[in-house]
C-alpha positions as CSV (number, residue, x, y, z in Angstrom):
1,X,-0.1,0.1,0.0
2,X,1.1,3.5,-0.9
3,X,0.8,6.3,1.7
4,X,1.5,10.0,2.0
5,X,2.0,11.2,5.8
6,X,1.6,14.9,5.9
7,X,0.4,17.7,8.2
8,X,-2.7,19.6,6.7
9,X,-1.7,23.0,8.4
10,X,1.9,22.9,6.9
11,X,2.2,25.1,4.1
12,X,5.4,23.2,2.8
13,X,3.4,19.9,2.7
14,X,0.7,21.6,0.8
15,X,3.3,22.7,-1.6
16,X,4.9,19.4,-1.9
17,X,1.3,17.7,-2.5
18,X,0.9,19.8,-5.6
19,X,4.3,19.5,-6.9
20,X,4.2,15.8,-6.9
21,X,0.6,15.6,-8.3
22,X,0.0,12.3,-6.3
23,X,-2.3,9.6,-7.8
24,X,-5.5,8.6,-6.2
25,X,-4.0,5.3,-5.4
26,X,-1.8,6.9,-2.6
27,X,-3.6,6.9,0.9
28,X,-3.2,10.6,2.3
29,X,-2.8,10.5,5.9
30,X,-3.0,13.8,7.9
31,X,-1.1,13.1,10.9
32,X,-2.8,15.7,13.1
33,X,-6.1,14.1,12.5
34,X,-5.0,10.5,12.3
35,X,-1.8,10.1,14.2
36,X,0.6,7.2,13.4
37,X,0.0,4.0,15.3
38,X,2.8,2.0,16.8
39,X,2.5,-0.2,13.7
40,X,2.7,2.7,11.5
41,X,5.8,3.8,13.1
42,X,7.2,0.2,13.3
43,X,6.6,-0.2,9.5
44,X,8.6,3.2,8.8
45,X,11.2,2.0,11.1
46,X,11.6,-1.3,9.3
47,X,12.4,0.5,6.1
48,X,14.7,2.9,7.4
49,X,16.4,1.0,10.3
50,X,16.4,4.1,12.3
51,X,13.9,6.0,14.5
52,X,16.2,9.1,14.3
53,X,15.7,9.3,10.4
54,X,11.9,9.8,11.2
55,X,12.4,12.6,13.6
56,X,11.9,16.3,12.8
57,X,14.7,17.8,14.8
58,X,13.2,21.3,14.2
59,X,10.1,20.6,15.9
60,X,9.0,23.5,18.3
61,X,8.5,20.9,21.2
62,X,12.3,20.3,21.0
63,X,12.9,23.8,21.9
64,X,10.0,24.2,24.3
65,X,11.2,21.1,26.2
66,X,14.9,21.8,26.2
67,X,15.5,18.5,24.3
68,X,19.0,18.0,22.8
69,X,18.6,15.6,19.9
70,X,22.3,14.9,20.1
71,X,21.9,13.5,23.5
72,X,19.2,11.2,22.7
73,X,19.4,7.2,21.7
74,X,17.4,5.4,19.4
75,X,14.9,4.2,22.1
76,X,14.4,8.0,23.0
77,X,13.5,8.8,19.2
78,X,11.0,6.0,19.2
79,X,9.2,7.3,22.2
80,X,9.1,10.8,21.0
81,X,7.5,9.4,17.7
82,X,4.9,7.5,20.0
83,X,4.2,10.4,22.0
84,X,3.3,13.2,19.5
85,X,3.0,13.7,15.8
86,X,4.9,16.9,15.8
87,X,8.1,14.8,16.3
88,X,7.7,13.1,12.9
89,X,9.5,14.6,9.8
90,X,7.3,15.3,7.1
91,X,6.2,14.7,4.6
92,X,6.8,11.0,4.2
93,X,6.0,9.3,1.0
94,X,5.9,5.4,1.1
95,X,5.8,3.7,-2.3
96,X,6.3,0.0,-2.8
97,X,8.5,-0.2,0.4
98,X,10.6,2.8,-0.7
99,X,10.4,5.9,1.5
100,X,10.8,9.5,0.8
101,X,11.4,11.4,4.0
102,X,11.3,15.1,4.5
103,X,10.9,18.2,2.4
104,X,14.5,18.8,1.0
105,X,14.6,19.9,-2.7
106,X,16.5,16.5,-3.5
107,X,14.1,14.3,-1.5
108,X,11.1,16.0,-3.6
109,X,13.0,15.6,-6.9
110,X,13.6,12.1,-6.1
111,X,10.1,11.2,-5.1
112,X,8.8,13.0,-8.3
113,X,11.2,10.9,-10.5
114,X,10.1,7.7,-8.7
115,X,6.3,8.5,-9.2
116,X,6.9,9.5,-13.0
117,X,8.4,5.9,-13.6
118,X,5.4,4.1,-11.9
């Protein structure tokens, strides 16, 4: 199953959705209204091998709580992902066991290229 995890209030996510022109076969998941389950997080982890790779280190909650990402271990990152959707790096596009994580220009270009080959 193909999925696109995003935040509907995020202007960057909205821009990327338009840029990618996602097909109807992709399930759109607004993480604010439908937070990731532990199974969702485990599925993403199984493809990355790292909870840290799924973490948005620029999340406001890091600053508000005084959390230093450099001092965290994998288990800590996992617990943050379980705790609140804000800690998830976004958007995340899952296509046929291939993940595109984040909003860098290169990530978006790679996702777009992959979608065009489908």
